[in-house]
Backbone as numpy.savetxt, mean C-alpha at the origin, in Angstrom:
# Nx Ny Nz CAx CAy CAz Cx Cy Cz
53.38 -18.07 -49.11 52.52 -16.88 -49.11 53.41 -15.65 -49.11
53.01 -14.61 -49.82 53.73 -13.35 -49.86 53.73 -12.73 -48.47
54.95 -12.30 -48.01 55.07 -11.78 -46.66 54.22 -10.54 -46.43
54.11 -9.67 -47.46 53.31 -8.45 -47.30 51.84 -8.78 -47.13
51.37 -9.81 -47.84 49.97 -10.23 -47.73 49.72 -10.83 -46.36
50.71 -11.69 -45.91 50.58 -12.32 -44.60 50.55 -11.27 -43.50
51.40 -10.25 -43.63 51.45 -9.19 -42.61 50.14 -8.42 -42.59
49.57 -8.18 -43.78 48.30 -7.46 -43.88 47.19 -8.26 -43.23
47.19 -9.60 -43.47 46.17 -10.47 -42.89 46.25 -10.47 -41.37
47.50 -10.55 -40.85 47.68 -10.53 -39.40 47.19 -9.22 -38.78
47.47 -8.13 -39.48 47.01 -6.82 -39.00 45.49 -6.75 -38.94
44.85 -7.30 -39.98 43.39 -7.29 -40.02 42.83 -8.10 -38.86
43.49 -9.23 -38.55 43.04 -10.07 -37.45 43.16 -9.31 -36.12
44.31 -8.61 -35.99 44.53 -7.85 -34.76 43.43 -6.79 -34.59
43.09 -6.12 -35.68 42.04 -5.09 -35.64 40.71 -5.71 -35.24
40.41 -6.86 -35.81 39.14 -7.55 -35.50 39.08 -7.94 -34.03
40.18 -8.50 -33.52 40.24 -8.90 -32.11 40.09 -7.69 -31.21
40.78 -6.59 -31.55 40.69 -5.37 -30.74 39.28 -4.82 -30.73
38.61 -4.86 -31.88 37.22 -4.39 -31.96 36.32 -5.24 -31.08
36.56 -6.55 -31.11 35.74 -7.47 -30.31 35.94 -7.21 -28.83
37.21 -7.02 -28.42 37.52 -6.76 -27.02 36.89 -5.43 -26.57
37.02 -4.41 -27.45 36.45 -3.09 -27.13 34.94 -3.16 -26.95
34.29 -3.87 -27.86 32.83 -4.02 -27.80 32.41 -4.72 -26.52
33.12 -5.81 -26.19 32.81 -6.57 -24.97 32.97 -5.71 -23.73
34.09 -4.96 -23.68 34.33 -4.08 -22.54 33.25 -3.02 -22.42
32.83 -2.46 -23.54 31.81 -1.40 -23.56 30.51 -1.89 -22.94
30.05 -3.04 -23.42 28.77 -3.57 -22.92 28.89 -4.04 -21.48
30.08 -4.52 -21.10 30.29 -4.92 -19.70 30.17 -3.72 -18.78
30.80 -2.62 -19.19 30.73 -1.40 -18.38 29.30 -0.89 -18.30
28.57 -0.94 -19.42 27.18 -0.48 -19.45 26.31 -1.31 -18.51
26.54 -2.61 -18.49 25.75 -3.48 -17.61 26.03 -3.19 -16.15
27.29 -2.88 -15.83 27.65 -2.56 -14.45 26.99 -1.26 -14.03
26.95 -0.30 -14.93 26.41 1.01 -14.61 24.88 1.00 -14.54
24.24 0.09 -15.24 22.78 0.03 -15.24 22.27 -0.49 -13.91
21.07 0.03 -13.43 20.50 -0.48 -12.19 20.01 -1.89 -12.40
19.96 -2.65 -11.29 19.47 -4.03 -11.38 18.03 -4.05 -11.84
17.62 -5.09 -12.53 16.29 -5.17 -13.12 15.62 -6.46 -12.71
14.49 -6.32 -12.09 13.70 -7.47 -11.68 12.44 -7.49 -12.54
12.33 -8.44 -13.44 11.24 -8.45 -14.41 9.88 -8.57 -13.78
9.81 -9.14 -12.58 8.50 -9.35 -11.96 7.97 -8.10 -11.27
8.86 -7.13 -10.96 8.39 -5.95 -10.24 8.74 -4.64 -10.91
9.55 -4.67 -11.94 10.02 -3.42 -12.52 8.89 -2.55 -13.02
7.81 -3.14 -13.54 6.71 -2.35 -14.06 5.77 -1.90 -12.95
6.02 -2.34 -11.71 5.15 -1.98 -10.61 5.80 -0.97 -9.67
7.08 -0.80 -9.72 7.79 0.03 -8.76 8.20 1.36 -9.38
7.80 2.45 -8.73 8.15 3.79 -9.16 9.28 4.28 -8.27
10.39 4.70 -8.87 11.54 5.12 -8.07 11.23 6.37 -7.25
10.19 7.13 -7.65 9.80 8.33 -6.92 8.70 8.04 -5.90
8.29 6.79 -5.79 7.22 6.42 -4.89 7.63 6.62 -3.43
6.74 7.23 -2.65 6.94 7.35 -1.21 5.59 7.10 -0.55
5.48 5.98 0.15 4.22 5.56 0.75 4.18 5.97 2.21
3.13 6.65 2.61 2.92 6.97 4.02 1.96 5.94 4.60
2.40 5.22 5.62 1.56 4.22 6.27 1.09 4.81 7.60
-0.19 5.09 7.67 -0.78 5.69 8.87 -1.28 4.57 9.78
-0.98 4.68 11.05 -1.32 3.59 11.97 -0.37 2.43 11.82
0.87 2.74 11.47 1.85 1.69 11.16 2.23 0.83 12.35
2.07 1.35 13.54 2.44 0.57 14.73 1.27 -0.25 15.26
0.13 -0.16 14.59 -1.04 -0.94 14.99 -0.91 -2.40 14.59
-1.88 -3.20 14.97 -1.80 -4.64 14.74 -1.84 -5.00 13.26
-2.61 -4.26 12.45 -2.63 -4.52 11.01 -1.55 -3.72 10.30
-1.33 -2.49 10.76 -0.29 -1.66 10.16 1.08 -2.30 10.21
1.33 -3.08 11.27 2.64 -3.74 11.40 2.85 -4.77 10.29
1.78 -5.39 9.83 1.89 -6.32 8.68 2.22 -5.54 7.42
1.59 -4.38 7.26 1.82 -3.57 6.06 3.28 -3.16 5.95
3.84 -2.62 7.02 5.23 -2.15 6.93 6.21 -3.31 6.82
5.87 -4.45 7.40 6.74 -5.62 7.26 6.80 -6.08 5.80
5.64 -6.15 5.15 5.60 -6.59 3.76 6.22 -5.56 2.82
6.01 -4.28 3.10 6.62 -3.23 2.27 8.14 -3.30 2.37
8.64 -3.53 3.56 10.09 -3.63 3.75 10.64 -4.84 3.02
9.92 -5.96 3.07 10.35 -7.17 2.37 10.42 -6.94 0.86
9.55 -6.07 0.34 9.53 -5.77 -1.09 10.52 -4.67 -1.47
11.13 -4.07 -0.47 12.09 -3.01 -0.75 11.44 -1.70 -1.16
10.21 -1.48 -0.73 9.48 -0.27 -1.11 9.92 0.91 -0.23
9.73 2.10 -0.74 10.10 3.32 -0.03 8.89 3.82 0.75
8.97 3.83 2.07 7.80 4.20 2.87 8.19 4.89 4.17
7.21 5.58 4.74 7.35 6.20 6.05 6.32 5.56 6.96
6.76 5.17 8.15 5.86 4.56 9.12 5.42 5.63 10.12
4.14 5.98 10.06 3.62 7.04 10.92 2.94 6.45 12.14
3.20 7.05 13.30 2.64 6.59 14.56 2.31 7.78 15.44
1.43 7.58 16.39 1.09 8.65 17.33 2.08 8.72 18.48
2.93 7.68 18.60 3.91 7.64 19.69 5.18 6.96 19.20
6.14 7.76 18.78 7.38 7.23 18.20 8.18 6.41 19.20
8.25 6.88 20.45 9.02 6.17 21.47 8.45 4.77 21.71
7.13 4.69 21.80 6.48 3.39 22.02 6.67 2.47 20.82
6.56 3.03 19.62 6.73 2.23 18.40 8.15 1.69 18.28
9.13 2.53 18.64 10.53 2.11 18.56 10.83 0.99 19.55
10.26 1.10 20.74 10.44 0.04 21.74 9.82 -1.27 21.26
8.71 -1.17 20.56 7.97 -2.35 20.11 8.63 -3.02 18.90
9.12 -2.19 17.96 9.64 -2.74 16.70 11.12 -2.52 16.48
11.75 -1.68 17.29 13.15 -1.40 17.09 13.39 -0.29 16.09
14.63 -0.16 15.63 15.03 0.94 14.75 14.99 0.57 13.26
14.37 -0.56 12.93 14.41 -1.00 11.53 13.45 -0.25 10.63
12.57 0.58 11.22 11.63 1.35 10.42 11.87 2.85 10.59
11.49 3.59 9.58 11.63 5.05 9.59 10.37 5.65 10.23
10.37 5.74 11.56 9.19 6.20 12.28 9.08 7.72 12.26
7.84 8.18 12.13 7.58 9.61 12.25 6.32 9.78 13.08
6.35 10.72 13.99 5.24 10.90 14.93 4.34 12.05 14.49
3.04 11.85 14.59 2.08 12.90 14.26 0.75 12.63 14.96
0.01 13.69 15.19 -1.32 13.60 15.78 -2.34 13.94 14.70
-3.11 12.97 14.27 -4.05 13.20 13.16 -5.15 14.18 13.54
-5.33 14.43 14.82 -6.34 15.41 15.25 -5.87 16.84 14.98
-4.55 17.00 14.79 -3.99 18.32 14.55 -3.53 18.40 13.10
-4.33 19.05 12.30 -4.05 19.10 10.86 -2.71 19.73 10.55
-2.28 20.69 11.38 -1.02 21.38 11.11 0.19 20.45 11.26
0.02 19.36 12.01 1.14 18.43 12.20 1.34 17.51 11.00
0.39 17.54 10.06 0.45 16.61 8.92 1.09 17.22 7.67
1.12 18.55 7.59 1.60 19.21 6.37 3.04 18.83 6.03
3.94 18.89 7.01 5.35 18.59 6.74 5.56 17.12 6.43
4.73 16.26 6.99 4.85 14.82 6.74 4.51 14.48 5.30
3.64 15.26 4.69 3.16 14.96 3.33 4.15 15.32 2.23
5.23 16.00 2.58 6.19 16.42 1.56 6.77 15.20 0.85
6.55 15.10 -0.44 7.09 14.01 -1.25 6.26 12.74 -1.24
5.24 12.67 -0.39 4.41 11.47 -0.31 3.57 11.33 -1.58
3.55 10.12 -2.14 2.78 9.88 -3.36 1.54 9.02 -3.12
1.60 8.14 -2.10 0.46 7.28 -1.81 0.34 7.06 -0.30
-0.88 6.83 0.14 -1.14 6.65 1.57 -1.91 5.35 1.80
-1.46 4.58 2.76 -2.22 3.43 3.26 -2.59 3.76 4.70
-3.88 3.80 4.99 -4.31 4.19 6.32 -5.03 3.04 7.04
-4.48 2.71 8.20 -5.12 1.74 9.08 -5.57 2.45 10.35
-5.92 3.72 10.18 -6.28 4.57 11.31 -7.53 4.04 12.01
-7.46 3.96 13.32 -8.60 3.51 14.10 -8.30 3.64 15.57
-9.33 3.90 16.36 -9.14 4.08 17.79 -9.69 2.90 18.58
-9.15 2.73 19.77 -9.72 1.74 20.68 -10.30 2.41 21.93
-10.51 3.74 21.78 -11.19 4.50 22.83 -12.53 4.98 22.26
-13.58 4.92 23.04 -14.91 5.20 22.51 -15.58 6.42 23.12
-14.84 7.13 23.96 -15.31 8.38 24.53 -14.14 9.35 24.61
-14.46 10.64 24.64 -13.41 11.64 24.82 -12.73 12.07 23.53
-11.58 12.72 23.66 -10.90 13.31 22.50 -10.32 12.30 21.51
-10.20 11.05 21.92 -9.68 10.01 21.02 -10.76 9.02 20.61
-11.99 9.46 20.61 -13.12 8.61 20.22 -13.18 8.51 18.69
-14.01 7.61 18.15 -14.10 7.44 16.69 -14.44 8.73 15.94
-15.21 9.59 16.56 -15.56 10.85 15.90 -14.31 11.66 15.55
-13.32 11.66 16.44 -12.14 12.49 16.26 -10.96 11.76 15.62
-10.94 10.44 15.70 -9.84 9.67 15.10 -10.27 9.06 13.77
-11.23 8.16 13.80 -11.65 7.46 12.58 -12.20 8.42 11.52
-12.99 9.39 11.96 -13.54 10.36 11.01 -12.68 11.63 10.93
-12.51 12.32 12.05 -11.76 13.58 12.04 -10.33 13.41 11.56
-9.69 12.34 12.00 -8.31 12.09 11.59 -8.20 11.81 10.10
-9.13 11.01 9.59 -9.13 10.70 8.15 -9.39 11.96 7.33
-10.31 12.77 7.80 -10.62 14.03 7.12 -9.38 14.93 7.05
-8.65 15.01 8.16 -7.42 15.82 8.17 -6.35 15.25 7.24
-6.26 13.94 7.17 -5.30 13.31 6.26 -5.61 13.62 4.81
-6.88 13.51 4.45 -7.30 13.81 3.07 -7.02 15.27 2.74
-7.37 16.17 3.65 -7.15 17.60 3.41 -5.67 17.90 3.23
-4.83 17.29 4.06 -3.38 17.51 3.96 -2.84 16.92 2.67
-3.37 15.77 2.27 -2.93 15.13 1.03 -3.30 15.97 -0.19
-4.49 16.51 -0.19 -4.91 17.37 -1.31 -4.07 18.65 -1.34
-3.77 19.17 -0.18 -2.96 20.39 -0.09 -1.55 20.15 -0.60
-1.01 18.97 -0.32 0.35 18.64 -0.75 0.46 18.59 -2.27
-0.56 18.04 -2.90 -0.58 18.00 -4.37 0.22 16.89 -5.01
0.86 16.05 -4.20 1.68 14.97 -4.75 1.05 13.59 -4.53
0.05 13.53 -3.67 -0.56 12.24 -3.32 -1.54 11.84 -4.42
-1.34 10.66 -4.98 -2.16 10.19 -6.09 -3.16 9.10 -5.70
-3.01 8.54 -4.50 -3.92 7.45 -4.11 -4.00 7.35 -2.59
-5.20 7.10 -2.11 -5.45 6.93 -0.67 -6.13 5.58 -0.48
-5.48 4.69 0.26 -6.01 3.35 0.51 -6.45 3.26 1.96
-7.72 2.95 2.16 -8.30 2.96 3.49 -8.71 1.56 3.93
-8.28 1.18 5.13 -8.78 -0.05 5.75 -10.05 0.30 6.52
-11.15 -0.32 6.12 -12.42 -0.03 6.76 -13.04 -1.32 7.29
-14.34 -1.31 7.56 -14.99 -2.46 8.19 -16.23 -2.89 7.43
-16.41 -4.19 7.33 -17.66 -4.71 6.76 -18.79 -4.45 7.75
-20.02 -4.42 7.25 -21.17 -4.13 8.10 -21.31 -2.66 8.42
-20.53 -1.84 7.75 -20.44 -0.42 8.06 -21.73 0.35 7.75
-22.51 -0.14 6.80 -23.74 0.56 6.42 -24.95 0.11 7.24
-24.76 -0.85 8.13 -25.85 -1.38 8.94 -25.91 -0.59 10.26
-26.85 0.30 10.37 -26.92 1.17 11.55 -27.15 0.39 12.84
-27.79 -0.79 12.71 -28.05 -1.58 13.91 -26.90 -2.53 14.25
-25.75 -2.36 13.59 -24.59 -3.20 13.88 -24.20 -3.06 15.35
-24.00 -4.17 16.05 -23.64 -4.12 17.47 -22.40 -3.27 17.78
-21.50 -3.15 16.80 -20.28 -2.37 17.04 -20.59 -0.89 17.28
-21.75 -0.44 16.82 -22.10 0.97 17.03 -22.45 1.28 18.47
-22.52 0.27 19.29 -22.70 0.51 20.73 -21.44 1.12 21.33
-20.35 1.01 20.60 -19.06 1.51 21.09 -18.70 2.80 20.35
-19.22 3.88 20.83 -18.89 5.18 20.26 -19.36 5.39 18.84
-20.40 4.65 18.41 -20.88 4.75 17.02 -19.72 4.61 16.03
-18.86 3.66 16.31 -17.62 3.54 15.54 -17.87 3.37 14.04
-18.85 2.55 13.67 -19.08 2.33 12.24 -19.76 3.53 11.58
-20.53 4.26 12.35 -21.15 5.49 11.83 -20.06 6.47 11.41
-19.06 6.62 12.27 -17.97 7.56 11.97 -17.05 7.01 10.89
-16.86 5.70 10.85 -16.06 5.11 9.77 -16.72 5.32 8.41
-18.05 5.23 8.37 -18.76 5.45 7.11 -18.64 6.91 6.68
-18.72 7.82 7.63 -18.52 9.23 7.30 -17.12 9.46 6.73
-16.14 8.75 7.28 -14.77 8.84 6.77 -14.70 8.32 5.34
-15.35 7.18 5.10 -15.40 6.63 3.74 -15.99 7.65 2.77
-17.11 8.24 3.16 -17.79 9.20 2.28 -16.89 10.39 1.98
-16.12 10.83 2.97 -15.24 11.97 2.77 -14.12 11.61 1.79
-13.61 10.40 1.91 -12.57 9.93 0.99 -13.12 9.87 -0.44
-14.31 9.29 -0.58 -14.90 9.14 -1.92 -15.22 10.49 -2.57
-15.48 11.50 -1.75 -15.83 12.83 -2.30 -14.59 13.68 -2.60
-13.42 13.18 -2.24 -12.19 13.96 -2.45 -11.72 13.84 -3.90
-10.67 14.59 -4.20 -10.11 14.59 -5.57 -9.06 13.51 -5.76
-8.77 12.76 -4.70 -7.70 11.75 -4.75 -8.27 10.38 -5.07
-7.59 9.65 -5.92 -7.98 8.27 -6.24 -7.98 7.46 -4.95
-9.00 6.62 -4.78 -9.10 5.88 -3.52 -9.31 4.39 -3.76
-9.00 3.62 -2.73 -9.35 2.21 -2.64 -9.75 1.98 -1.19
-10.99 1.52 -0.97 -11.49 1.31 0.39 -11.80 -0.16 0.57
-11.12 -0.76 1.54 -11.22 -2.21 1.76 -11.93 -2.46 3.09
-13.09 -3.06 3.02 -13.88 -3.36 4.22 -13.58 -4.79 4.67
-12.85 -4.88 5.76 -12.46 -6.20 6.27 -13.50 -6.75 7.23
-13.45 -8.06 7.43 -14.31 -8.71 8.41 -13.63 -8.71 9.76
-13.99 -9.66 10.61 -13.32 -9.79 11.89 -11.87 -10.15 11.67
-10.98 -9.42 12.28 -9.55 -9.57 11.98 -8.87 -10.64 12.82
-8.05 -11.44 12.15 -7.28 -12.49 12.82 -5.79 -12.24 12.60
-4.98 -12.72 13.51 -3.53 -12.50 13.42 -2.86 -13.61 12.63
-3.10 -13.60 11.32 -2.50 -14.59 10.42 -1.79 -13.90 9.28
-0.75 -14.53 8.79 0.00 -13.99 7.65 -0.82 -14.14 6.36
-0.36 -13.47 5.33 -1.02 -13.57 4.03 -0.67 -14.89 3.35
-1.41 -15.21 2.30 -1.13 -16.34 1.41 -1.48 -17.71 1.96
-2.03 -17.78 3.18 -2.45 -19.07 3.71 -3.89 -19.39 3.33
-4.68 -18.36 3.12 -6.08 -18.53 2.73 -6.38 -17.66 1.53
-7.38 -18.09 0.74 -7.81 -17.28 -0.37 -8.61 -16.09 0.11
-8.93 -15.18 -0.81 -9.68 -13.98 -0.48 -10.90 -13.87 -1.39
-12.05 -13.63 -0.79 -13.27 -13.36 -1.56 -13.57 -11.86 -1.49
-13.61 -11.22 -2.64 -13.98 -9.81 -2.70 -15.43 -9.71 -3.17
-16.18 -8.86 -2.49 -17.59 -8.67 -2.85 -17.99 -7.24 -2.53
-19.16 -6.85 -3.02 -19.64 -5.49 -2.79 -21.10 -5.52 -2.31
-21.53 -4.39 -1.77 -22.90 -4.31 -1.30 -23.03 -4.43 0.21
-21.93 -4.65 0.90 -21.90 -4.78 2.35 -22.88 -5.85 2.85
-22.90 -6.96 2.12 -23.77 -8.09 2.50 -22.97 -9.10 3.33
-23.66 -10.11 3.83 -23.02 -11.13 4.66 -22.02 -11.94 3.84
-20.89 -12.24 4.44 -19.88 -13.03 3.74 -20.40 -14.42 3.42
-19.99 -14.96 2.27 -20.47 -16.26 1.81 -19.90 -17.39 2.66
-18.62 -17.39 2.88 -17.96 -18.48 3.62 -17.25 -17.96 4.86
-17.99 -17.33 5.72 -17.40 -16.79 6.95 -17.04 -15.33 6.80
-17.01 -14.63 7.92 -16.78 -13.19 7.86 -15.49 -12.74 8.51
-14.44 -13.55 8.39 -13.15 -13.21 8.99 -12.15 -12.78 7.91
-11.22 -11.96 8.33 -10.16 -11.50 7.42 -8.83 -11.52 8.17
-7.84 -12.19 7.63 -6.52 -12.20 8.28 -5.83 -10.85 8.05
-5.13 -10.39 9.06 -4.43 -9.11 8.94 -3.39 -9.17 7.81
-2.78 -10.34 7.64 -1.81 -10.49 6.57 -2.43 -10.31 5.20
-3.60 -10.93 4.99 -4.28 -10.77 3.70 -4.72 -9.32 3.49
-5.23 -8.68 4.53 -5.65 -7.29 4.41 -4.47 -6.40 4.03
-3.33 -6.61 4.67 -2.13 -5.84 4.33 -1.70 -6.09 2.89
-1.75 -7.35 2.46 -1.34 -7.70 1.10 -2.27 -7.06 0.07
-3.56 -6.98 0.38 -4.53 -6.35 -0.53 -4.22 -4.85 -0.65
-3.92 -4.21 0.47 -3.57 -2.79 0.44 -2.36 -2.54 -0.45
-1.34 -3.38 -0.32 -0.11 -3.21 -1.08 -0.35 -3.49 -2.57
-1.14 -4.52 -2.86 -1.47 -4.82 -4.26 -2.23 -3.65 -4.89
-3.09 -3.00 -4.11 -3.88 -1.88 -4.62 -3.03 -0.69 -5.01
-1.81 -0.61 -4.49 -0.91 0.49 -4.85 -0.60 0.51 -6.34
-0.57 -0.65 -6.96 -0.13 -0.74 -8.35 -1.15 -1.38 -9.29
-2.21 -1.95 -8.74 -3.22 -2.61 -9.58 -4.22 -1.57 -10.07
-4.22 -1.32 -11.36 -5.08 -0.29 -11.94 -6.56 -0.58 -11.71
-6.91 -1.85 -11.59 -8.31 -2.23 -11.41 -8.82 -2.01 -9.98
-7.93 -1.54 -9.10 -8.34 -1.29 -7.71 -8.75 0.17 -7.49
-8.57 0.99 -8.48 -8.80 2.42 -8.31 -10.28 2.78 -8.19
-10.55 3.68 -7.23 -11.89 4.22 -7.01 -12.94 3.13 -6.78
-12.59 2.18 -5.92 -13.50 1.08 -5.61 -13.58 0.85 -4.10
-14.80 0.51 -3.66 -15.05 0.14 -2.27 -15.57 -1.29 -2.27
-15.00 -2.14 -1.41 -15.41 -3.54 -1.43 -15.09 -4.22 -0.12
-15.74 -5.35 0.11 -15.45 -6.18 1.27 -14.43 -7.24 0.86
-13.62 -7.66 1.83 -12.62 -8.70 1.58 -12.61 -9.66 2.75
-12.91 -10.93 2.45 -12.98 -11.95 3.50 -12.08 -13.13 3.15
-11.51 -13.76 4.15 -10.79 -15.01 3.94 -11.78 -16.07 3.47
-11.34 -16.89 2.52 -12.19 -17.96 2.00 -11.31 -19.14 1.62
-11.42 -20.20 2.39 -10.57 -21.37 2.17 -10.95 -22.16 0.92
-12.11 -21.84 0.30 -12.50 -22.52 -0.93 -11.85 -21.89 -2.16
-11.14 -20.78 -1.96 -10.48 -20.07 -3.05 -8.97 -20.22 -2.90
-8.29 -20.45 -4.02 -6.83 -20.59 -3.97 -6.19 -19.28 -3.51
-5.19 -19.36 -2.64 -4.59 -18.15 -2.06 -3.97 -17.19 -3.07
-3.53 -17.69 -4.21 -2.77 -16.84 -5.14 -3.61 -16.33 -6.32
-4.94 -16.30 -6.16 -5.78 -15.91 -7.29 -6.56 -14.61 -7.07
-6.59 -14.10 -5.85 -7.44 -12.95 -5.55 -7.01 -11.67 -6.28
-5.76 -11.58 -6.70 -5.29 -10.37 -7.37 -6.10 -10.05 -8.62
-6.68 -11.08 -9.23 -7.47 -10.86 -10.44 -8.89 -10.41 -10.15
-9.29 -10.43 -8.88 -10.67 -10.12 -8.52 -10.99 -8.63 -8.61
-9.98 -7.77 -8.58 -10.23 -6.33 -8.66 -11.03 -5.96 -9.92
-10.74 -6.66 -11.01 -11.37 -6.32 -12.28 -12.86 -6.64 -12.30
-13.32 -7.46 -11.37 -14.75 -7.83 -11.32 -15.56 -6.85 -10.49
-14.90 -5.92 -9.81 -15.58 -4.99 -8.92 -16.02 -3.73 -9.66
-17.16 -3.20 -9.22 -17.69 -1.96 -9.81 -17.03 -0.75 -9.19
-16.81 0.28 -10.00 -16.24 1.52 -9.49 -17.29 2.30 -8.72
-16.85 3.11 -7.77 -17.76 3.95 -6.99 -18.29 5.10 -7.85
-19.51 5.48 -7.56 -20.05 6.68 -8.21 -19.48 7.90 -7.48
-19.13 8.90 -8.23 -18.56 10.10 -7.64 -19.57 10.81 -6.77
-19.19 11.12 -5.54 -20.10 11.78 -4.60 -19.98 13.28 -4.67
């Protein structure tokens, strides 16, 4: 072979190898610089999302913040007593203290908040912390502060089944369901997208052990009227990203005749609320 031709061929090979190495290095660097991608959640997670969990130190709220943390979501855990919450749960959550009865204490908390999950509820039935001032008044203040902030796009409320039945025995305790219904009505009349979940009798069970039956009309549950706190928390979190959950009020009950991993599709069968 002619030496000049052989030298030219070798040079071409060197160029080809160098191009290949350069290309490989380029894409390797690009992959390192790119954020990690999880195909199952990437379309559901907004990097600007900031969830405010109201009543986070409560028995159901604690499930919500636990599941949000497991998912790596960005959230603030709001409580009426930061010291008590820290003693109960430790420093693993970003606790912030506020009094929902004082609207001025909520304005600074709303900065940057995009969505709210509220498990607000009182266990006092007389005085300044009765359902009138917490379940209704507190929710009203939250909605007003959220509208004022202008960044909140969705309000998810944990409510109670049987709420429209005035003769419900629970109304013997500070008319609790009467005030919860007034809170629901105030949420539905606001400018913020809402999801209102009416749970049955609450049990201390994790999610995914029992199926969920969603229904509307505030009628008697088909297969029992209990709701696990874990399932209720999971429904609230699913509602953050499920488009079919918007502007809907419904009951949610545990149902062992339904497969645990199928309830997410039930949102699409529910009717939207009429604007009040």
